[in-house]
C-alpha positions in Angstrom: -30.6 32.7 -9.9 -29.3 30.0 -7.6 -25.8 30.4 -9.0 -25.9 34.2 -8.5 -27.1 33.9 -4.9 -24.4 31.3 -4.1 -21.8 33.8 -5.2 -22.9 36.6 -2.8 -20.4 35.6 -0.1 -18.6 38.9 0.4 -19.1 40.8 3.6 -21.5 43.7 3.8 -21.7 46.3 6.6 -25.5 45.8 6.9 -25.6 42.0 6.6 -27.0 40.3 9.6 -27.5 36.8 11.1 -31.0 35.3 10.9 -31.0 35.1 14.7 -31.3 38.9 14.8 -34.3 39.2 12.6 -37.4 38.2 14.6 -36.7 40.8 17.3 -35.2 43.5 15.1 -31.7 43.5 16.5 -30.4 44.7 13.1 -31.6 46.9 10.2 -30.4 48.2 6.8 -29.4 51.8 6.0 -30.5 52.7 2.4 -29.9 56.4 2.2 -28.5 59.3 4.1 -28.3 63.1 3.6 -25.7 64.9 5.7 -27.0 68.4 5.3 -30.4 67.7 6.8 -29.3 64.7 8.8 -31.9 62.4 7.2 -31.6 58.7 6.9 -33.7 55.9 5.6 -33.1 52.9 7.9 -35.1 49.8 7.2 -36.5 48.7 10.6 -39.9 47.3 11.4 -42.5 48.3 14.0 -40.8 47.0 17.2 -44.1 46.4 19.0 -45.6 44.4 16.2 -42.5 42.4 15.5 -41.9 41.5 19.1 -45.5 40.5 19.6 -45.5 38.3 16.5 -42.3 36.6 17.4 -43.3 36.0 21.0 -46.6 34.5 19.8 -44.6 31.8 18.1 -43.3 30.6 21.4 -46.7 31.0 23.0 -48.3 28.9 20.3 -45.7 26.1 20.6 -46.3 26.2 24.4 -50.1 25.9 24.0 -49.7 22.9 21.6 -47.3 21.1 23.9 -49.7 21.8 26.9 -52.6 20.4 24.9 -50.7 17.3 24.0 -49.7 16.7 27.6 -53.3 17.3 28.8 -54.7 14.8 26.3 -52.0 12.3 27.2 -53.3 12.5 30.8 -56.9 12.1 29.6 -57.9 15.8 30.2 -59.7 17.8 27.6 -59.1 21.5 28.1 -60.0 22.6 24.6 -63.2 21.9 22.7 -62.7 19.8 19.5 -63.8 22.6 17.2 -61.5 25.1 18.8 -58.6 22.6 18.8 -59.1 21.8 15.1 -59.0 25.5 14.2 -56.0 26.0 16.5 -54.0 23.1 15.0 -55.0 23.6 11.4 -54.9 27.3 11.0 -52.2 28.1 13.5 -50.2 25.0 12.5 -50.3 26.1 8.9 -49.0 29.6 9.8 -46.2 28.0 12.0 -45.1 25.8 9.1 -45.2 28.7 6.7 -43.0 30.7 9.2 -40.5 27.9 9.6 -40.1 27.2 5.9 -39.5 30.9 5.2 -37.1 31.3 8.1 -34.9 28.3 8.9 -33.5 27.7 5.4 -31.5 30.9 5.8 -29.4 29.3 8.5 -28.1 26.9 5.8 -27.1 29.7 3.4 -23.6 31.1 3.1 -24.6 34.2 1.1 -25.1 37.8 2.4 -28.3 37.9 4.5 -30.3 41.0 5.4 -33.4 41.8 7.4 -35.7 42.0 4.4 -35.2 38.3 3.8 -37.3 37.8 6.9 -40.4 39.7 5.6 -42.3 36.6 4.3 -41.7 34.8 7.6 -42.8 37.9 9.5 -46.1 37.9 7.6 -46.7 34.3 8.6 -45.8 35.1 12.3 -48.2 38.0 12.3 -51.0 35.7 11.0 -50.1 33.2 13.7 -50.3 36.0 16.3 -53.9 36.6 15.2 -54.7 33.0 15.7 -53.1 32.9 19.1 -55.0 36.1 20.1 -58.3 34.7 19.0 -57.7 31.5 21.0 -56.7 33.3 24.2 -59.7 35.7 24.3 -62.5 33.4 23.1 -63.7 29.9 23.8 -65.5 29.6 20.4 -64.6 30.0 16.7 -66.4 31.5 13.7 -68.0 28.6 11.8 -68.3 28.4 8.9 -65.6 30.8 7.8 -66.7 30.5 4.1 -69.7 29.2 2.1 -70.1 25.5 2.8 -69.2 23.2 -0.2 -70.8 19.9 -1.2 -68.3 17.9 0.9 -68.3 20.2 3.9 -69.4 18.5 7.1 -72.1 20.8 8.5 -71.9 21.7 12.1 -73.9 24.1 14.3 -73.3 27.8 13.4 -71.0 29.4 16.0 -69.5 32.9 16.3 -66.4 33.9 18.2 -67.1 36.4 21.0 -63.9 38.2 22.0 -65.7 40.4 24.6 -65.2 44.0 25.6 -61.9 43.5 27.5 -60.3 41.8 24.6 -61.6 44.5 22.2 -60.0 47.1 24.5 -56.8 45.2 24.5 -56.8 45.0 20.7 -57.5 48.8 20.5 -54.7 49.5 23.0 -52.3 47.4 20.9 -53.3 49.3 17.8 -52.6 52.6 19.5 -49.2 51.3 20.6 -48.4 50.3 17.0 -49.4 53.7 15.8 -47.3 55.5 18.4 -44.3 53.3 17.5 -44.8 54.1 13.9 -44.9 57.8 14.7 -41.8 57.5 16.9 -39.7 55.5 14.4 -41.2 57.0 11.2 -38.4 59.6 10.7 -35.9 56.8 10.5 -37.9 54.4 8.2 -39.2 57.2 5.9 -36.2 59.6 6.0 -38.3 62.6 7.0 -38.3 64.9 8.8 -34.6 65.4 9.7 -33.6 64.9 13.3 -30.9 66.2 15.5 -28.2 63.9 16.8 -29.9 63.7 20.2 -33.3 62.8 18.6 -31.7 60.1 16.5 -30.0 58.7 19.6 -33.3 58.6 21.5 -34.7 56.4 18.7 -31.9 54.0 18.8 -33.6 51.2 20.8 -30.7 48.7 20.4 -27.0 49.2 20.3 -26.8 47.1 17.1 -28.8 49.7 15.1 -26.3 51.6 13.0 -27.8 55.1 12.8 -25.4 57.6 11.2 -26.3 60.8 13.0 -26.6 59.5 16.6 -24.2 61.2 19.0 -22.2 60.1 22.1 -23.4 61.5 25.4 -21.6 64.7 26.6 -19.9 62.9 29.5 -18.2 60.5 27.0 -17.0 63.4 24.9 -15.7 65.3 28.0 -13.9 62.1 29.2 -12.1 61.6 25.9 -11.0 65.3 25.8 -9.6 64.9 29.3 -7.8 61.7 28.3 -6.3 63.4 25.3 -5.2 66.4 27.3 -3.4 64.2 29.8 -1.6 62.3 27.0 -0.5 65.6 25.5 0.9 66.9 28.8 2.8 63.7 29.8 5.1 62.9 27.0 6.0 59.3 27.5 6.3 56.3 25.2 4.0 54.2 27.4 1.2 56.5 26.4 1.3 55.0 23.0 0.0 51.8 24.5 -2.8 53.8 26.1 -3.6 55.3 22.7 -4.1 51.9 21.3 -6.7 51.1 24.0 -8.6 54.4 23.7 -11.0 53.3 20.9 -12.0 50.2 22.9 -12.4 52.2 26.1 -14.6 54.8 24.4 -16.5 52.1 22.6 -17.3 50.2 25.8 -18.5 53.4 27.6 -20.8 54.2 24.7 -22.4 50.7 24.8 -23.3 51.3 28.4 -25.5 54.2 27.3 -27.5 52.0 24.9 -30.0 54.2 23.2 -28.0 57.4 23.5 -24.9 56.4 21.6 -23.7 54.8 18.4 -21.0 52.2 18.0 -19.9 53.8 14.7 -19.6 57.2 16.3 -17.6 55.8 19.2 -15.2 54.0 16.9 -14.7 57.2 14.9 -14.0 59.2 18.1 -11.6 56.6 19.2 -9.7 56.7 15.9 -9.4 60.5 16.1 -8.0 60.2 19.7 -5.4 57.7 18.5 -4.3 60.0 15.7 -4.1 63.0 18.0 -2.1 61.1 20.7 0.3 59.4 18.3 0.9 62.6 16.5 1.7 64.6 19.6 3.4 62.1 21.9 
């Protein structure tokens, strides 16, 4: 298995760098159907992934703040809460790091699905951070005490009504995001090009059926018409720059365009200009 993985060094259109995984800057296209404009594009729930990844930095910041406070002789966190924060949260952080950072040392093809175990650990860490932020107590004991368990007073974590409302609101946001991106991740129902473009939250998402905005198409048509009317050899240099020009304009539209579509349009313009000049 190690030998086979070491041999996967060829390039792949949907391979990605581990840096892009925690915040879903890349995905994987598994299947497309041109007739109905359906596509199965592996991408996570943006709200959940961003929250889990952000909580990693929040947790590290809390730990550093606790260390600095204790260094100065100030105890901001009760011992029982600190022990739970360091033990449970620390375990999840180590699990995330051991499932994520080794990919930076690999030379093989890497994809978003390699991050799924690390994402699970970051989601568990996010729960630990949330419980710490909204409650000053912990649930103790969390299981049946054993013969070597050091018994302590029974405590229960009280997150309060505001925290419960925040948790409910977060769940609603997750559900709405799932509904919004569901046609991409599940391949049904089919969407129009404009609907696909509206769901393209990052320019790095390669969605096959997204379209360029009308103004870009009109601009390329005007440029092609000028090149056809003015027959001059210098226009060939302009033809070479057309794909990059169109590609740059498309990137400015972010969610309404597609790099792959812009590149295809640029190549068509080049062929038309070179053939007619």
